[in-house]
C-alpha positions, -999 to +999 in steps of 0.1 A: +072+342-356+040+364-342+030+400-353+014+426-334+005+464-338+022+470-300+045+451-280+053+461-244+086+451-227+082+451-187+048+442-168+050+463-142+030+495-135+038+516-163+040+485-188+007+467-176-008+502-177+003+508-213-007+474-226-043+480-214-046+512-229-034+501-261-053+470-266-088+487-248-084+513-279-081+485-304-046+475-310-034+440-309-010+442-282+013+419-262+029+421-230+061+406-220+083+402-187+115+384-180+100+376-149+068+356-138+039+380-142+030+374-104+065+390-096+068+420-121+068+454-109+071+466-073+063+444-045+056+470-019+037+500-004+038+531-026+019+568-017+003+581-049-021+608-053-055+598-059-059+625-089-031+608-109-051+576-109-081+597-127-058+615-148-042+579-161-082+570-167-072+540-137-100+533-112-085+551-081-073+517-056-099+505-031-094+481-003-075+460+000-053+472-027-057+505-006-041+504+029-055+525+056-071+559+056-062+594+054-036+604+080-015+633+086+019+635+072+048+648+095+086+663+085+106+667+116+144+674+117+162+687+150+136+708+166+117+719+136+086+699+129+057+705+102+025+687+095+003+682+064-033+674+080-041+651+055-016+631+035-031+637+001-018+607-011-032+570-012-010+541+007-013+517-024+000+480-024+017+478-056+017+441-058-022+442-058-022+472-083+000+454-109-023+423-107-051+444-114-035+462-145-024+433-156-060+415-153-075+448-169-052+440-196-058+404-204-096+410-206-089+439-233-070+412-251-035+415-244-016+383-252+009+377-225+046+365-224+062+358-191+092+344-181+104+356-218+140+373-223+146+396-255+175+384-269+183+409-298+164+437-313+162+437-354+161+469-371+151+480-406+163+514-416+172+521-378+138+514-369+131+480-346+108+457-361+111+422-342+126+411-310+140+375-309+130+362-274+126+327-258+092+330-275+105+331-308+105+360-329+081+391-323+071+412-343+055+449-339+047+481-353+053+499-320+075+488-289+072+502-254+100+501-233+088+497-199+115+476-189+130+500-160+161+517-155+180+494-177+161+499-208+163+465-227+147+481-257+164+520-252+200+505-252+195+486-284+179+511-303+194+533-328+194+569-317+181+564-284+212+545-271+233+578-278+203+602-267+197+589-234+228+587-214+233+562-184+220+577-155+251+592-129+254+576-096+249+612-084+214+612-094+203+576-085+182+567-053+183+534-035+151+530-018+134+503+001+097+500+017+086+471+041+058+464+060+067+448+094+046+435+122+047+450+155+070+427+184+059+449+212+025+468+208+025+490+240+061+502+233+047+512+197+015+532+213+045+545+233+064+558+204+034+576+187+025+589+223+057+606+223+058+617+186+022+628+191+012+607+160-025+598+150-029+560+136-011+559+103+004+594+108+036+591+088+064+606+106+093+615+081+130+621+091+151+635+062+189+641+059+195+610+079+221+597+055+232+628+034+210+655+021+187+636-003+179+608+025+151+600+044+132+573+070+094+571+074+077+553+098+039+551+105+021+523+129-015+516+123-043+525+152-045+486+167-004+485+168-003+454+149+021+465+119+045+494+109+054+509+074+087+517+066+102+538+037+138+546+031+157+562+005+191+577-002+214+586-030+237+556-047+272+556-035+267+579-001+278+548+020+243+537+025+212+520+009+176+519+014+173+483+028+204+495+052+185+523+063+155+501+072+180+477+089+192+506+109+156+518+122+148+483+130+175+481+154+166+517+166+132+503+174+133+468+193+095+468+190+092+463+155+091+428+143+092+403+114+088+419+079+056+408+065+065+419+029+083+448+007+112+454-016+136+479-026+149+493-059+171+521-076+154+550-092+164+576-114+160+609-099+168+631-131+148+650-153+130+626-185+153+619-209+150+647-233+139+619-262+116+596-255+109+583-288+125+569-319+105+556-353+086+526-336+098+529-303+082+546-269+097+548-236+077+549-204+081+546-168+116+544-151+130+536-186+122+572-197+131+584-163+097+597-156+100+600-118+089+627-099+126+637-082+113+654-051+103+622-035+115+595-061+080+579-069+073+572-107+041+555-101+016+580-110+035+599-136+040+564-155+007+554-152-003+587-166+023+588-196+010+554-206-024+567-213-011+595-230+010+573-251-022+551-261-042+581-271-015+594-291-007+559-314-045+549-314-072+558-340-058+538-371-027+539-392+010+531-380+010+533-344+049+537-344+049+565-369+076+591-360+053+621-361+027+604-337+053+593-313+070+629-316+037+645-307+035+622-278+069+635-268+062+671-269+031+667-253+045+649-224+074+670-221+049+704-217+026+690-192+051+667-170+083+672-182+085+707-171+071+699-137+098+672-132+124+694-143+114+719-120+114+697-090+147+682-099+161+714-093+147+711-060+159+676-055+193+689-063+187+717-037+180+689-009+208+669-019+232+698-014+220+703+022+229+685+054+197+678+079+206+711+103+204+730+069+169+717+058+156+720+092+165+760+089+145+760+061+115+744+081+118+767+110+123+796+089+091+788+066+109+785+033+094+748+037+059+747+050+028+725+053+014+742+019+048+736-001+050+701+017+014+693+004+019+706-030+050+683-033+030+651-025+005+660-046+031+666-075+018+698-081+040+730-091+053+752-061+036+785-053+055+812-039+031+830-017+032+855+011+039+830+036+067+817+013+082+853+005+082+858+046+099+825+050+129+838+026+132+870+042+133+852+076+159+829+061+179+857+046+180+875+080+188+841+102+210+822+075+219+845+047+244+822+028+219+792+032+191+815+017+213+826-012+220+791-021+184+778-020+176+810-043+200+803-068+196+768-068+156+772-075+161+802-097+158+786-131+123+769-126+106+798-145+133+792-175+126+755-173+088+758-174+090+779-206+118+756-221+094+728-219+064+742-234+085+750-264+098+714-271+101+711-309+063+703-319+076+684-352+103+658-358+137+675-359+171+661-346+185+695-352+157+713-330+160+688-303+197+692-300+194+729-294+163+725-270+183+700-250+212+722-248+191+750-236+176+727-208+208+715-201+224+747-194+195+756-168+200+723-150+238+724-151+240+691-172+253+680-200+230+678-229+212+643-234+212+650-273+250+653-286 
C-alpha cells in the first residue's frame, strides 16, 4: 500500500496540470493513467487563447509545440462571410503540451503510474480513502478525477454518482482533428486563392451536418500541410472522423494523415456539483468545456490551478469545506461563462446553415462577437450588435425572436452562478441547481 496527499487519475492536460500544481505546492502527489503516459490525453492540435495559459500559470507554448503564427479566422456560410483579422487562439500540439506538463510534474516530484487501471474505490463513511489498482492499493487524502467523460472516480463516489448525471447524447460532440500532407501544392494554392485566404488562415464552414457542426480547414504558406478540424452532435448521422473523410474526398489535393485524433466532448454546462469529501472533478470529467466550440483545454488547465490553490497550505487537502470553496469559486468565475455560452450553443444547435448565414448577414454574429467567442470571453451587446438584431427582426422576424428568447436567460445565469452556496449544504445546492436548471430548460443535476 502507498499513501499520498493527492492522487490524480488521468494524465491528460487537466490531470497532468493538476498533479504538477499540487506537487509544486508541497503535496505528495501521484499521477495515474490506464494508458502509457506517452499516449495519454489529446493527440491532436487544439486552439487555445494565450491568456488562458497565463491564468493557469502554465508557460505559454513556443515552437514546435506552438504551430504557426497569428493568422485570420474566417466563417463563411452561403454568401455570408465574417473574418476576425487576427485569430487570438494559439494552435497547440496537444501531444507536446501533455508531455511538457507531465515532465513539469515529474520534476516537481510527482510519482507516476502508467498502464494502471482503477479496479475499485474504497470508502470510509462515504469518503473515498483508497483505490485498488493494478499497482496495488493506493491511498490519498484527495482524489482528483481527470479521467475524462467516463469519470472513473465520479461514477464510484457516493453523492457524485447521483448528482452528476450521464450527459445526454444531444449534448455530446463528436470531434476530430488531423494534420495531413498536401498531395498537390498547386491545387492547394488555387484553393487558398479562390477563398482569398492568407497562409494558415482558418476557413470555417458551420452547419455542414446540422446546427452544431463545423468543418475548418487551413493551409500553410508553403502548401506542405493542411489542418482539418471537425465536430458535430453525436447521433445526428455524422461524426467528426466521418466529416474529415468527407472533406478529404471533396478536396483531392489533401494527402496522407500525419497525425491527429478524435474524441467525444461534453457540451453541457459544468456539473453543478464538482466535489465530494476527498474528491474533485476537473476537465471533461467535470464537463468543464467551453460549449460554443467544444474546447476544454484552457478551462481545464485553469480549474487545475484553482484547485491546487484551494487545497494547499497545510491541513487536509480533501476537506469538504476547502473543496466546496473551490467549487463555488470556479462556478462564480467560470461556471457563469460556460453556462451562458451553453445557451448560445443550444441556439446554434437549433438552427440550420441557412439560419446561421442570416444571422451573419444581419450582423447579429459579427467579427467582434466571433473574437470574443474565440477568446472565451462573455459576449457584449453594443450598438453594432443591437443594430444587427434590429435588421434581423425586420428581415427574419421569427428567427430574431427565436434567437432573443434563446439568449434571454444569460443575465439570470450570470447572477445565479455568482450566488452559488458558499458553504457545504446539500439543501442549498439542491435549490441552486433547480434554479439553474429552470433557466437552462434542463432537469436539475442535484435531485
